[in-house]
N, C-alpha and C positions, 0 to 999 in steps of 0.2 A: 411647730404649729405656726401657721401664718397669722400675722397680726395686721390690723388695719387702724388707721386714725379714726377715732371716735368723734367725727364731726368737729365742731368748734371747741370741744373740750380739750383737744390736743392730746388726749390720752391715747395710747396704743393698746388695743385690746385684741385678744385671740378671737378668731372667727367662730369658735365654739365656746359658749359659756355654760355655766351650770344654773339650772332653774330650780329654785328651792321649794316650789309648791308641793311636789309629791312627798318629800321627806317630812313635811309638816302635816299635810292632810292624811297621809298614810301611817303616821306615827312610827317612822322608821327608827330602828334601834340606834342609839347615839353612837355606839362604836362603829356601826356600819356607815353612818353618815361621815364619820371621821375617815374611814377607809376610802370612801368614794371621793371626798373632797381632796384629800391629800394625794390620791392617785392622779386626779385631774390636774392639780397644781404642779405636781412633779412632771406631768406630761406636757406642760406648756399652756394649759388653760389658765387664764388670769382674770376672768370675769365671773362674779357670783351675783345672782339676782334672787331677791326674796321679797317679802311684803309683810306688812303688819297683819294682813288678813290670812296669811298662811300659818295657821295655829301651830306654834311650836317650832316653826322654821327658823326664825331669827335666833332663838335661843340655841338651837342645835348647831347652826353655823358658827355662832360666836364661840361655843364650847369646843367645836371641832378644829377651827382654824384661826381663832382670834389671835393666837400667838404668831401667826404668819401674815399679819395684816399688811405688811409691805409687799406681799407677793401677789395681791389681786386688787382689781377694781371692784368696789362694792356698791351694788345698786339695791335700793329698797323702794317700796311704794306705800303711800299713805292716803288719808283723807276720809276713809270710811269710818263709821262708828267703831270704837274699840272699847274693850272692857277696861274699866278704871277711869274712864273719862265720860262725864255727863253731857258734854257739849254735842251739838248736832254734827252730823256728817258734813264734811266739806267746809266747816267753820275754821277760822283761824286758830281757835283754841284747840280743836281736835288735831289739826295739822301739826301745831307746835308740840302738843303732848306726845304725838306719835313719833315725831322726830327724836325727841329727847328719850323716849322709851327705846327706840331702835338703837340709839348709841349705847345704852346700857346693855341691851340684850346681845348686841353684836360685838361687844367688848372693844369699842373703838372710840376715838375722840372726834371722828368725822365720817360722814358718808360721802363717797365720791359722787354719787348721783341719787337724788330722791325724786320720785315721780308721783304725780297724782294718779290714783288707782282707778282709772276708767269712770270718772264723773261724766255726766252728759254735757252736751254743748252749752245749754243755758247756764248751768252751774259754772262751767269753765269761763264763760263770758262775763260773769259777775265779778271775777277777779279776786275774790277774797281768799280762796284756797291757794291760788298761784302766788298771790301777794305774800301769804304767810311763808311759803317756801323761799321766796326771794329774801325775806327777812332772816330766815334760817341760814341762807347762803351768806348774807352780810355778816352774820354772827360767827361765821366760821364752822358751823355745824355740818354744812352741806357745801360741797364744792360746785356742783352744777344741778340744775333743776329741769324738770320736764314733765311729760305726760305719758300715761299708758292707756291706749285705747285705739279706736278705729274710726274709719269713715269720716263724716263731716267734722267731728270733734277733733280728730287727729290732724286733719288738714288745717283747721283753725289754729291748733296749737303750734303747728309748724310755721305759722306766720307771726308768732309772738317773739319779740326780741330776747326775752329772758329764757326761752325754752332752748335747751342745748341737746336734749335727747328725747326721742319718742320710742316707746315700746309698742309694737303693733303686730298684727297677725299677717303672716305671709306663708303660704304653703301651696302644695299642689291642689288642695281643695279650697283655698282661701286666697283668691288672686285680685280682689277688688283694689286693695291698697297699692298694688303694683302700678296701676294706671293713674291713681289719683294722688296718693301721698308721696310715693318715692321720688317722682321728678321734682316736686316742690322741696322736699327735704334735701335733695342734692343741691338745688339752687341756693338754699339757705344754710347749707353746711350743718345740717342736723344729723347727729348720730342716730342710726336706726338699729334698735335692738329688737329682734324678731322673737315673738312668743309662738308657741305651738308650730314650730317649723316642720314637724313631721305629721301635722294634722291629727294629733292624738292617735297615731297608728291606726288610721281609719280602716286599713285593710284587715285588721283583726276582727272587725265587727264589734258591736256593743258587748257581746258575750266575752270578749277578750279583754275587757276593761275592769278596773277596780274602783269600788266606791263611787265617789262623786264624778269620776272621770267617765262613767257611763253616759251621763248627761252631756258632758263636754264633747264626747266623741260622736254622739248620735247624728248631729247635722252633717259632720264630715263623712260619716259612714254612708249616709244617704247620697251625698254629693258624689263620692267616689263611685258608688254603684251606678249612678246616672251617667257618669262620664264614660263608663263601659270601656275601660282601658286596662291593660295588663302589662306587667314588666316585659313580657315577650314583644309587645308592640313597640318597646323602646330599646330593644336589642339585648335584653337581659334574659338569662336562663337561670337554672338552679332554683333554690328555695325562694318562693315568692315573697315571704315576709322579710327575709334578709335583703332581697333586691329592692323592695319598696322603701325600706328604711334608708338605704343608700341613695336611691333616686330622689327621695323627698329632701334629704339634707343637701344634696348637691344642687337640686333645683332652687331651693330657697337661698342658699348662701351666696350664690353668684348672680342674684337679681341685682341690676344696677341700683345703687343707693343703699343696699343692705350692708351694715358694718359687721354685725355679729348676730348669732342666734343662740337662744338658751334651750337646752334639752334637760329636762328633769328626769333623773333615773334613781332608782333605789337598788340597782344591781351593778356592782363593780364590773362585771363581765361586759356590760354594755359600753363601758367607757372605751375600751380598746377597739371595739367594733366601729364606734362612731369616729374615732380618730383615724382609723384605716380608711373609712369611706371618704373623709375629707381630704386625705392625702392624694386622692385621685383627681382633685380639682373639679372644675365645672362640668356639668353634663354636656354632651355634644349638642350643638344648637338645634339639630333636627329633633332631638328628644324634647328639648324645651319647647320648641314650636308645636310639637304634637300635644303636649300637656296643656299649653295655652289654648290651642284650638279646641281640645276636648272640653275644657272648662267653659269657653265662650258658647260652644254649640249646646251644651247641656243646660247652661243658664238660660239661653234663649228658649229652649224647649220647655223649661219649667214655667215660663210665662211671668216670672218675677225676678227681680235682682237677687244675686247672691252676695250680700254685703260682707265686709269683714266681721268676723264673730268676736265680740268682746269677751 
């Protein structure tokens, strides 16, 4: 598994990480979570991402691999209102409470990275939430701090001295941050962790999604349909679903400035498929150019910008 330097954190992380949203939202069996995570760690994946908002996810991860804490870089997200805390979202009290709760749930004495979970630009500029994370870092609870989000807020975050990592959307159907955020992140040595790198499997349509992921996938489904492109246009044959998954991962993970990307899965069989796709390296430049042009052309035809989806 290829590893890359995670920006100014100095940490080396695998290009594929585990996204803990699905195992929380879909209430995956705890034994299955253990199988998935241990298989990933054994295969060389060393980054695990979760969030306070992913109900049950922090607990499941802590239970499954808390005993292997030295084997992975641990990322969580905070700032939104949480059960058990009466303070407002994005307040210092809520951030502090959520950091402390995450440590207990994840069975660790420190988080490698804690991110603000997609607050808007005005909230970010106020500085209270980021300041609380900085205090958590100074107390040794968190090693590095950052922001999870897109568009103007992510660009602003990338200019803040205390921000070491940004989690953002980059995919075949979500290309705005490629042009705005990634060049700045490279200049400022910000580690970029990509969420939704396979565009919520937009090629499956909304009928192929589960639970809340129907809503997450819908904008991408519409964008991919508008782009009117097929794997065959990129030199791929065979099963279209398998081809798209590989195309999407390889497109995202070799965009300049991207360090790693998280894929949430509830099926151990998907792990080997993802690892095999990444072993092929970047897409041919002609395929990348075709996908970029299809996005630009379809965005222009839509008559409105296609921003990064938070």
